[in-house]
VOBARO-406978 format. One record per atom (N, C-alpha, C): y, x, z. Coordinates in pm, whole numbers, plus 32768, in hexadecimal, padded with zeros to 4 digits. Example, Ala and Ser with C-alpha at 12.3 -4.5 7.8 and 13.67 -1.06 7.14 Angstrom:
2
7DC78527830C;7E3E84CE830C;7EB68528830C;7F1F850582C4;7F96855782CA;8003850A8313;
END
This chain:
303
D03F25DF6587;D00F265365D1;D08426AD65F6;D09026CF6677;D0F8272B66A2;D0CC27B9667E;D1272803663D;D1022887660B;D14928F4665A;D10729666665;D14129DA66A7;D19B2A246645;D1EB2A83667D;D23F2AD46626;D1ED2B2665C4;D1792B5665F0;D1232BA46597;D0ED2B4D6527;D0C22AD46547;D0902A7864E0;D0FE2A58647C;D1782A4264AB;D1E82A256451;D2002A9B63F3;D1F82B14642A;D20F2B8B63D7;D1A42B99636C;D1262B876393;D0B92B956332;D0C22B2662CA;D0E52AAD62F5;D0F52A3D6297;D15F2A5D622F;D1D12A92625D;D23E2AB36202;D2172B2461A5;D1D82B8C61D9;D1AF2BFC6185;D14C2BD1611A;D0EC2B7E6142;D0872B5160E2;D0C72AF96077;D1222AA060A1;D1672A4B6040;D1B82AA05FDF;D1FD2B056011;D24C2B5E5FBB;D1F22BA95F59;D17E2BD55F89;D1222C1C5F30;D0EA2BC05EC5;D0D32B435EE7;D0A12AE35E85;D10C2ACA5E1A;D18A2AB85E46;D1F82AA65DE7;D2062B215D8E;D1EF2B975DC8;D1FF2C145D7D;D18F2C2C5D19;D1222BE05D22;D0B42BF05CC4;D0422C455CF6;D0432C675D78;CFD52CB75DAF;CF522C6C5DAB;CF582BE65DAB;CEE12B925DA3;CEEF2B355D2B;CE802B1A5CEA;CE812AC35C75;CE762A315C9E;CEAD29D55C4C;CE9929465C67;CE0429265C6E;CDDD28DB5CD5;CD5228B65CE7;CCFD291E5D2C;CD3829905D51;CCEA29FB5D91;CCC129D45E1E;CC4729F75E43;CC1229DA5EC8;CC502A3D5F2C;CC862A085F9A;CCC52A5B6001;CC732A506080;CC3D2ABF60AF;CBEA2AC16128;CC392AF9619D;CC1E2AC26213;CC652AEE628B;CC522B8362A4;CBD92BB56291;CBBF2C4262AC;CC0D2C9B624C;CC162C7461CF;CC602CC7616F;CCF52CC96191;CD2A2C5961C4;CDB62C5561ED;CDCB2CA9626A;CD6D2CA162C7;CD742CF56340;CD762D89631A;CD222DAF62BB;CD1C2E3B628E;CD9D2E626245;CDD02E0961F2;CE472E2661A1;CEC12E4161F8;CED02DF26263;CF482DFE62B7;CF2C2E3F633D;CEB32E74634D;CE8F2EBF63C5;CEA12E6D6444;CE6B2DF56444;CE6F2D9D64B9;CDE12D6B64D4;CDD12D216541;CD4F2CE76560;CD392C68650D;CCC02C336515;CCA02BBC64C6;CCEB2B4064F5;CD0C2B386576;CD4A2ABD65A9;CDD12AA16567;CE332AFE6569;CEB12AE06524;CE9F2AD2648D;CE3E2B196454;CE242B0B63C4;CDF32A7E63A5;CD962A4B63F6;CD6329C463E3;CDD1295B63F9;CE2429706460;CE922913647A;CEF729146408;CF0C298A63CB;CF692994635A;CF36294362E3;CEB4294462CD;CE7B28F5625F;CE9328606275;CE84283462F1;CE9D27A76311;CF31278562FB;CF8A27E06325;D01927CB6313;D03C27C1627F;D0002815622E;D0202814619E;CFE3279B6158;CF762767618D;CF4326EA6156;CFA626796170;CFDB267461E9;D03E260E620B;D0BA261A61B4;D0E126956193;D15826AC6142;D13F269860AD;D0C1267F6086;D0A126675FFA;D08C26E45FA8;D08127575FEB;D06A27D55FA5;CFD627E85F86;CF8127BB5FE2;CEF127C25FD3;CEB627375FD8;CE3E27295FA4;CDF426AC5FB3;CD6C26CA5FF2;CD41266F6046;CCC02681608A;CC57262C6044;CBE9266C6020;CB7B26255FDF;CB07261E6040;CAD425A86053;CA6C258F60B7;C9F425EC60A3;C9CF262F610E;C95C268C6112;C96E270760B8;C9E5271A6084;C9FA278D602B;CA6B27E9605B;CACB27B260A4;CB36280660D9;CBBC27EC6096;CC1228516098;CC9C28446068;CCAE28885FE1;CCFF28465F8D;CD1728785F06;CDAD286E5EE7;CDDE28CF5E9A;CE6728C85E68;CE72284E5E0D;CEDF28025E18;CEF0278C5DC3;CEEB27B55D30;CEBA275C5CDD;CEAB277A5C4F;CF3227885C09;CF9827415C3A;D01E274C5C00;D06427C55C3C;D08A28275BEB;D0C928A05C23;D144287F5C77;D14C28BA5CEC;D1BB28A35D47;D23328F35D16;D2A728B05D09;D31E28F25CD6;D376292D5D43;D36E28F75DBC;D3BC292B5E2B;D37A29075EAE;D39B29505F16;D36529355F9A;D3A128B35FCE;D34F28576000;D38427D86033;D3ED27EE60A0;D450279560A2;D4BD27A06102;D48B279D6191;D420275261AA;D3EA27496233;D3BD27D06267;D397282A620C;D36E28B06235;D3E229126238;D44728F961E3;D4B8295561DB;D51E29406249;D52228C96284;D58C28A962E4;D58A2905635C;D51229216391;D50B29786405;D5292A0963E3;D5162A2F6363;D5312AB9633C;D5C52AD86341;D6192A77631A;D6A92A916318;D6DF2AB663A1;D6B72A6A6407;D6E62A86648E;D6B32B0D64BE;D6342B2964A5;D5FB2BA864D1;D63E2C1D648C;D6592C0F6408;D6992C7B63BF;D7232C9B63F7;D76F2C32641B;D7F52C496450;D7F22C9A64CF;D7992C77652A;D78D2CC165A8;D75C2D4F658F;D6FA2D5C6539;D6C12DDF651A;D7292E3A64DB;D7752E05647B;D7D62E556433;D84C2E7E648B;D8712E2B64EB;D8DE2E506546;D8BA2ECF6593;D8412ED265C8;D8162F476614;D8022FBE65B7;D7C72FA76543;D7B1301464E3;D835305064B5;D8982FFB649A;D91A302C646F;D95A308364D9;D951305A6555;D98C30A965C1;D945313065D0;D8C1313265B9;D87931B165C0;D8A0320B654B;D8AC31D064D5;D8D1321F645F;D95D3259646A;D9B7321364AE;DA42324064B8;DA5F3283653F;D9F532AC6583;DA0132F96600;DA4A32AD666E;DA36322A6671;DA7231D866DA;DA1331C3674F;D99831F36743;D93431E567AC;D902326D67D7;D8E4327E6857;D8A732FB6882;D81633026853;D7E0337A6853;D756338D6825;D6F23345687E;D70D33416900;D6B23301695F;D6F9328C69A3;D6B5321969A9;D6F1319F69DE;D68A31546A32;D6BA30F66A81;D663309B6ACB;D66A30116A8B;D6072FBF6AA4;D6092F376A70;D67E2EE86AAD;D69A2EFF6B2B;D70A2EB96B6A;D78E2ED96B24;D7A12F586B04;D81A2F816ABC;D8262F376A37;D7B92F3169EB;D7BC2EF06968;D7CF2E596975;D78E2E1C69D5;D79E2D8C69E7;D82E2D686A09;D86D2DB56A60;D8F72D996A86;D9572DB56A13;D93E2E1F69C9;D9992E44695C;D9962DDF68EA;D91D2DAA68CB;D9102D536857;D8F82CC0687A;D8F12CA168FA;D8E02C166922;D85C2BDA68F6;D7F12C276903;D76E2BFC68D5;D7142BD66949;D6BC2B766932;D6572B576995;D5EE2BC76994;D59C2BC969FA;D5332C2E6A01;D4D42C21698B;D4B22BA56965;D4552B9068F5;D4922BBF6871;D5142B9E685A;D5552BC567DD;D5612C5D67D3;D5872C9D6843;D5932D2E6841;D50B2D6E6828;D4A32D356862;D41D2D6A684C;D3F82D6567B8;D41A2CF56775;D3FD2CE966E6;D4452D576697;D4C52D6F66B9;D5132DD46672;D4D82E5F6688;D4B42E7E6705;D47F2F026724;D3F62F1866E7;D3A32EB066E7;D3202EBC66A7;D3312EDA6612;D3922E9765D2;D3AB2EB06544;D3E02F3E6530;D4382F6D658A;D46D2FF5657E;D3FE305C658B;D39E304365E5;D32A309B65F2;D2D830996572;D2C03020653F;D270301164C5;D2B03059644F;D334305A644B;D379309663DA;D3A3312763F6;D377315C6468;D37931EC647B;D3F6322A64B5;D45031DB64F3;D4C9321A6528;D4DF320365BD;D47A31D16603;D48331C16694;D3F931D566D0;D3F73201674D;D379320E6795;D39131F7682A;D32D31C3686F;D33731AF68FE;D32232356945;D378325269A3;D36932CB69F2;D2F732BB6A56;D2BC33296A7D;D25733236AE5;D29732F36B67;D26432876B9C;D29432546C1B;D30031EB6C0F;D375320D6BD2;D3E531B06BD9;D44831CD6B68;D47731646B28;D4E031736AC4;D4AC318B6A37;D50D319C69DA;D4F031AB694B;D53C32236914;D505325B68A9;D54532CB6864;D55332A967D0;D5CB32BB679A;D5E032AA670B;D5C8332E66C4;D58833276650;D55B339F6608;D5B733C16593;D5B4343E6566;D60C346764F7;D5EE34186478;D65733F36433;D64A33B263B0;D6AF33F36352;D69E33D862D1;D6FC340C626E;D77F33BF6278;D7EC34066298;D86D33C462AB;D8D733F26248;D8BA345661F8;D91E3490619F;D8E8349C6111;D94534AD60B3;D91D34C26028;D8CC3542601A;D8EF35A9606A;D8A636276064;D8143614608F;D7FF35C060F4;D77635A56121;D727355F60B4;D7683505606B;D72234C25FFF;D70035235F8E;D75935815F71;D73A35E95F0E;D6B936315F35;D6B136585FB1;D63D36A35FE1;D5BE364F5FD8;D5C835CF5FFB;D55335775FF4;D52335675F64;D58035545F06;D55735415E7B;D51E35C15E3F;D55636335E64;D51E36B15E32;D49236C65E6B;D47F369F5EE8;D3FA36A85F24;D398364E5EDB;D3C335D45EBD;D36B35785E73;D34B35AD5DE8;D3AD35EB5DA8;D39436255D24;D32C36945D2C;D32236D45D9E;D2C0373F5DB0;D23437085DC9;D228369E5E1A;D1A236735E45;D16636055DEF;D1B535A95DBB;D17835375D75;D137355F5CF1;D17A35AD5C9B;D13535D95C21;D0BD36325C42;D0CC36895CA8;D05E36E45CCB;CFE436985CFC;CFFA362A5D42;CF8935DC5D77;CF2F35AA5D07;CF6A358B5C93;CF1A355B5C22;CEC235C85BE8;CEE336455C04;CE9636B55BCE;CE3336EE5C32;CE2636AD5CA6;CDC636D65D0A;CD3736C85CD4;CCDD37225CFC;CC5137185CCD;CC1036935CF2;CC3A36595D62;CBFD35DC5D8C;CC3E355F5D56;CCA5356F5D00;CCEA34F95CCA;CC8834A35C7B;CC8534215C9C;CC2633C65C5B;CC6B33425C3D;CC6333195BC1;CCA3329D5B96;CC5532265BCE;CC9D31CA5C0C;CC64314F5C44;CC9D30DA5BF5;CC4A309A5BA4;CC7A302F5B4D;CCB22FB95B9D;CC782F9F5C12;CCA92F305C64;CD392F495C8F;CD552FC45CBA;CDDD2FE75CE4;CE3D2FDD5C6D;CE1430135BFB;CE6B300F5B85;CE832F7F5B57;CE1C2F2C5B5C;CE2D2E9F5B34;CE902E585B8E;CE852E6F5C11;CEE02E2D5C6F;CF6F2E5C5C5A;CF812EDE5C48;D0072F125C34;D0422EE55BAE;CFED2ED95B48;D01E2EA65AC7;D04F2E165AD6;D0022DC25B1C;D02C2D375B32;D0B32D325B79;D0C42D865BDE;D13F2D835C2D;D1B72DB05BDA;D1A62E175B89;D2152E465B36;D2372DE05AC9;D1D12DA45A8D;D1EB2D405A25;D22C2CC35A61;D2022C9B5AD9;D23E2C275B19;D2D32C3E5B32;D2F82CB65B5C;D3852CD55B74;D3D62CCD5AF3;D39C2CFC5A85;D3E32CF75A05;D3F62C6859D5;D3982C1259F7;D39E2B8659CA;D3F22B2E5A27;D4062B595AA3;D43D2B025B0A;D4D62B025B0B;D50B2A9C5B4C;D59A2A985B6E;D5AA2AED5BEC;D5E52B625BDE;D5EA2BC05C4D;D63C2B8D5CC2;D6932B2C5CA9;D6E12AF25D17;D6882AA95D7A;D60F2A855D51;D5B42A3E5DAA;D56F2A9D5E0D;D57A2B1F5DF6;D5382B805E4C;D59A2BB65EB4;D5692BC75F2F;D5B62C0D5F93;D5BF2CA15F6D;D6352CE15F7F;D6412D705F5D;D5D62DC45FA0;D5B42DA4601C;D5502DF46063;D4C72DE96021;D4A92D745FE7;D4292D665FA3;D4262DB95F23;D4962DBD5EDB;D49C2E0E5E62;D48C2EA25E83;D4CC2ECE5EEE;D4BE2F5A5F17;D4302F775F43;D3F52F195F8B;D36B2F2B5FB8;D30D2F365F41;D3202EE25EDB;D2C82EE65E67;D2D02F6D5E20;D34B2FA25E16;D35A30245DD5;D31530925E23;D32830925EA7;D2E730F85EF9;D25030EB5EF4;D21E306F5EF3;D18E30585EEF;D15130915E71;D19630835E00;D16330BA5D82;D14831505D92;D1A831975DC7;D19A32295DD4;D131324E5E3B;D12932045EA8;D0C732225F0F;D03932055EE0;D02731995E95;CFA131795E64;CF7231E05DFF;CFCC32145DAD;CFA332785D4B;CF8732FF5D8D;CFD733265DEE;CFBD33A85E2E;CF3C33A35E7F;CF17332C5EAE;CE9B331C5EF9;CE21333B5EA1;CE2E332B5E1D;CDBE33455DC2;CD9933D95DBE;CDEF342F5DF4;CDCF34BD5DF8;CD5A34D95E55;CD3F347A5EB0;CCD8348B5F17;CCF335045F70;CD71352D5F74;CD9F35935FD2;CDFD354D6033;CDCF353260AC;CE1F34E06108;CEA5351D612E;CEB535A0611D;CF3335E06144;CFA535BB60E5;CF8535AB6065;CFEA357D6007;D01A34F1602E;CFBC349A6048;CFDD340E6069;D02E340660EA;D003344E6152;D049344C61D2;D0D7348261C3;D0E734EC6174;D16C35266160;D1C934C5611B;D197348160B4;D1EC3421606C;D21033AB60C5;D1B033786111;D1CD330C616E;D23D333361CE;D23633AD6200;D29833D96263;D32433E16227;D333341B61B1;D3B934256178;D3EC339C614C;D39033436125;D3BB32BB6105;D3F132756181;D3B3328D61F3;D3E532546270;D46E328C6291;D483330C6278;D500334D629D;D574331A6248;D55A32EB61CE;D5C732BB6179;D5D432246178;D57531DE61B8;D570314C61AB;D5EE310861E0;D62131356252;D69630F3628A;D70D30FB622B;D71F316D61EC;D78E317B618E;D77931256113;D6FC311760E9;D6E030C36075;D6FE30316093;D6EA3007610F;D7082F7D6132;D79B2F5C611C;D7F02FC2611F;D87E2FAB6109;D89E2F8F6075;D8432FB1601F;D8602FB05F8F;D8692F235F57;D8C82F125EFE;D8C52E9E5EA5;D86E2EC65E2D;D8162E6E5E06;D7B82E905D9B;D8002E945D15;D7F02F025CCD;D8222F0F5C45;D7B52ED85BE9;D7CD2E625BB1;D7632E1E5B66;D73F2E675AE5;D7A22E9F5AA2;D7832EE95A27;D72B2F625A47;D74B2FA55AB5;D6FA30185ADD;D66D2FEB5B05;D6632F775B45;D5E12F475B6F;D5882F2A5AF7;D5C22EF15A8E;D5752ED75A14;D5452F5B59D7;D59C2FBF59D4;D5763042599F;D508307F59F4;D51630725A78;D4B330A95AD3;D42A306A5ABD;D4262FE45AB4;D3A62F9E5AA0;D3672FC65A1B;D3BA2FD659B4;D3882FFE5930;D34830885937;D38930E5597F;D350316A598D;D2D0316759E1;D2CD31135A47;D25331045A95;D1DF30D75A3C;D1FA307759E5;D1923044598B;D16430B15929;D1C1310658FD;D19A317358A3;D13D31D458EB;D15931F1596A;D103324A59B7;D079320B59C9;D076318A59E9;CFF6314459F8;CFA8314A5975;CFEC31325904;CFA831355882;CF6831BC5866;CFAE32285886;CF7632AD5870;CEFA32C358C7;CF0132965945;CE8C32A6599D;CE173252596D;CE3331DA593D;CDC73185590A;CD8031C55894;CDC932135847;CD8D325757D3;CD5632E157F7;CD5B33035877;CD26338258A2;CD7F33F95887;CDFE33E15864;CE5B344E5845;CEA6347658C5;CE5C34B2591F;CE9034CE59A5;CF00353659A1;CEF0359F5953;CF563608594C;CFDA35CF5916;CFD0357858B2;D0483538587B;D08834DC58E4;D03534965931;D06A343F599B;D0B234925A05;D07C35075A25;D0BB35605A86;D144358E5A55;D14B35B359D6;D1CA35DE599C;D22F356D599F;D20334F45979;D25D34815977;D28C345D5A04;D234346D5A67;D25C34515AF1;D2CD34AE5B1C;D2C2352D5AFA;D32D358B5B1E;D3AF35665AD8;D3A735435A59;D420351D5A0F;D45C349D5A48;D40634415A6F;D42F33C35AAC;D47F33DC5B2D;D44C34315B84;D490344F5C02;D50D34A45BEB;D50734FE5B89;D57A35505B69;D5EE34FA5B38;D5CE34955AE8;D636343B5AB7;D67933F05B28;D62933C65B8A;D661337F5BFD;D6BD33DB5C4D;D69634585C5C;D6E934B85CA6;D76E34D15C5F;D76C34DF5BDC;D7E734FA5B91;D84734845B93;D80F34095B9C;D86533945B98;D8AE33785C1A;D87F33B55C86;D8BE33985D06;D94333E45D10;D99A33B45D67;DA1B33F65D7B;DA3834005E10;DA7D346B5E3A;DA9F34775EC8;DB0A34115EED;DAE833B55F47;DB44334C5F6D;DB43333B6004;DBA432F66037;DBA432CF60C4;DB54324F60CF;DAEE32506122;DA8D31E46127;DABF3170617E;DAA430F86154;DAB7308161A8;DA5E30146173;DA4A2FAC61C3;D9EE2F426199;DA1D2EFE6118;DA9E2EFF60FB;DAD32EB2608B;DAE42F04600C;DACA2F866010;DAE82FD95F9C;DA782FD45F34;DAA02FEF5EB9;DA422FF15E49;D9F830765E46;D97330705E4D;D92530E95E4A;D8BB30DA5DDD;D8B3313A5D84;D84E31355D1C;D7DF31945D44;D76B315E5D64;D70031B05D99;D67A318F5D5A;D62431EF5D5E;D59A31DE5D33;D54331C55DAE;D50D314B5DC0;D4B631345E31;D43B318C5E2B;
END
């Protein structure tokens, strides 16, 4: 089956989430739930399930649908990762130039195609991803606009202080409600990371998992403004995080603290979880250092 760029993206995301422990071995996967999870229509979601069956990530049971294989997947199959490498290279070239002020704020597709030697289809994939990750938008009528992102250590200080203000407070909202399904999924993902060979994970997937933990917990406040605010600042720092080399010792510490927060929420100790969340983010802020950023530099960060 010939797959579209969207189907390839959803296939890769779903495979990464399965490796991360978001789904249990043998769990039933429905096209509609995948469409809802990744905010797409049913057609690419259904095509992604077929792609993952071919790759051995899912199995199809007659008249029952698709299920995660019973043997836990240790890494994303190479057939799914191969297209990601090429896309990442093109994406990161443009992102790096934007981060280092090598691109104007407003550009045309023709300008970008000539500068980077990309086909119209490849450039479209890069721009769609940039829109999805919050740092580009199409101008009314013609051309594209790149949006502000965190480019300095000072900007990261401000983002972390903002997170320290809103994430603990969200747990103390009157509408905060513990969702066992969310906590169970996040517990599986954190435990899988502690058990796994971290070299098998793409850095972007590790960063995504960390951000997802915080976004899923702030969503429990049932105050959409907290969630929207956190999503926005996560988008603003994402490009800089992509430059980071993962500090594995820090990642183990981070996952352990995430599990401690989950444990407190499971026991109904919400105030204690709020306090621990603030301490967790404060520790990440103190560990960072003002450095000159580049794709190859070591950055210790809290996703």
